[in-house]
C-alpha positions in Angstrom: 38.2 -7.5 4.5 35.9 -9.3 2.1 33.2 -9.3 4.9 33.5 -5.4 4.9 32.8 -5.2 1.2 29.9 -7.6 1.3 28.4 -5.4 4.0 29.0 -2.0 2.0 27.5 -3.7 -1.1 24.3 -4.8 0.6 24.1 -1.3 2.3 24.4 0.4 -0.8 22.0 -1.9 -2.8 19.4 -1.4 -0.2 19.7 2.3 -0.4 18.9 2.2 -4.0 16.6 -0.9 -4.6 15.7 -2.3 -1.3 13.4 -5.4 -2.1 14.8 -5.9 -5.7 18.6 -6.0 -4.9 19.6 -5.1 -1.3 17.6 -7.9 0.6 18.2 -10.8 -1.9 21.9 -9.9 -2.0 22.2 -9.9 1.8 20.2 -12.9 2.3 20.9 -15.3 -0.7 24.2 -14.2 -2.1 26.0 -13.1 1.0 24.3 -15.5 3.2 23.8 -13.1 6.2 21.9 -14.2 9.3 18.8 -12.2 10.4 20.2 -9.8 12.6 23.0 -8.9 10.0 20.4 -8.7 7.2 18.1 -6.5 9.5 20.8 -4.1 10.5 22.5 -3.8 7.1 19.6 -3.6 4.9 17.3 -1.3 7.1 20.2 1.1 7.8 21.0 1.2 4.2 17.4 1.8 3.2 17.0 4.4 5.8 20.3 6.1 4.7 19.0 6.1 1.1 15.7 7.6 2.3 17.4 10.6 4.0 19.9 11.0 1.3 17.6 11.1 -1.6 14.9 13.1 0.2 17.3 15.9 0.7 18.8 15.5 -2.9 15.2 15.6 -4.3 14.5 18.8 -2.3 17.7 20.4 -3.8 16.8 19.2 -7.2 13.3 20.5 -7.1 14.4 23.8 -5.7 17.1 24.2 -8.5 14.6 23.1 -11.2 12.0 25.9 -10.1 14.9 28.5 -10.1 16.0 27.3 -13.6 12.6 27.6 -15.0 12.0 31.1 -13.5 15.3 32.3 -14.8 15.1 30.9 -18.3 11.4 30.4 -19.0 9.7 33.1 -17.2 8.2 34.7 -20.3 6.7 31.5 -21.4 4.2 30.9 -18.7 1.4 28.9 -19.9 -1.9 27.8 -18.2 -1.5 24.3 -16.6 -2.9 21.6 -18.9 -4.4 18.7 -17.1 -3.5 15.8 -19.1 -4.5 12.1 -18.4 -1.3 11.3 -16.8 -1.5 14.6 -14.5 -5.1 13.5 -13.4 -4.0 9.9 -12.8 -1.0 11.3 -10.6 -3.3 13.5 -8.7 -5.9 10.8 -8.2 -3.3 8.3 -6.7 -2.0 11.1 -4.5 -5.4 11.9 -3.1 -6.4 8.2 -2.8 -3.4 6.8 -1.2 -1.4 9.8 0.2 2.0 9.5 1.6 1.3 6.1 3.4 0.6 4.7 -0.1 3.9 6.2 -1.5 5.8 4.8 1.5 4.0 1.3 1.3 4.9 0.8 -2.5 8.5 2.4 -2.4 10.5 -0.5 -0.9 8.8 -3.3 -2.9 7.8 -1.7 -6.3 9.4 1.5 -6.6 13.1 2.3 -5.7 14.1 4.4 -2.8 15.2 7.3 -4.9 11.7 7.5 -6.7 9.9 7.1 -3.5 11.8 9.8 -1.9 11.4 12.1 -4.9 7.6 11.5 -5.1 7.4 12.0 -1.4 9.4 15.3 -1.4 7.5 16.6 -4.5 4.0 16.2 -3.0 4.8 16.5 0.8 7.1 19.1 1.7 7.9 18.3 5.2 10.9 16.0 5.1 10.5 14.6 8.6 7.3 13.0 7.7 8.6 11.5 4.3 11.5 10.2 6.0 9.6 8.6 8.8 7.0 7.1 6.6 9.6 5.6 4.2 11.7 4.3 7.1 8.7 2.6 8.7 7.8 1.0 5.5 11.3 -0.3 4.9 11.5 -1.9 8.4 8.0 -3.5 7.9 8.9 -4.8 4.6 12.2 -6.1 5.9 10.3 -8.1 8.5 7.7 -9.4 6.0 10.2 -10.3 3.3 12.5 -12.1 5.7 9.6 -14.0 7.2 8.5 -15.1 3.7 12.1 -16.3 3.0 12.4 -18.1 6.4 9.1 -19.8 6.5 9.1 -20.8 2.6 12.8 -21.5 2.3 12.6 -25.2 1.4 9.7 -24.2 -1.3 11.8 -21.4 -2.7 15.0 -23.6 -3.0 13.9 -25.3 -6.1 13.5 -21.9 -7.9 16.6 -20.4 -6.6 
């Protein structure tokens, strides 16, 4: 029964914070072997991607209706602030691939899914891009852990 809760914990952590909490918990805390780490963390990350992409779509749709209903008479011209320009510049420069690349390691899965859904409305593209990035980061991070385990042991 304890093993079941370890798997559930690693799965849920991978759905939220893949590289920050999910993989380290599965590898270092729970001492899973590679196949179990791969299956549990990747499935948790992909589940989180699907869940948060659809949740983000619902939130965006609700917010748009809320603004139209309660703030329809306060339509203002869009102001391009420094932050808005930076977001547009990043979106144009890196695109969905950039969002997907940075999501598992720097951002969180919910934030990456929200940004992907916000800028790219096709859910299947967002889910596939984020899922591929999760698989690639899984293999890369586990390889780093495996090959540098002895060097990392003094810090852990």
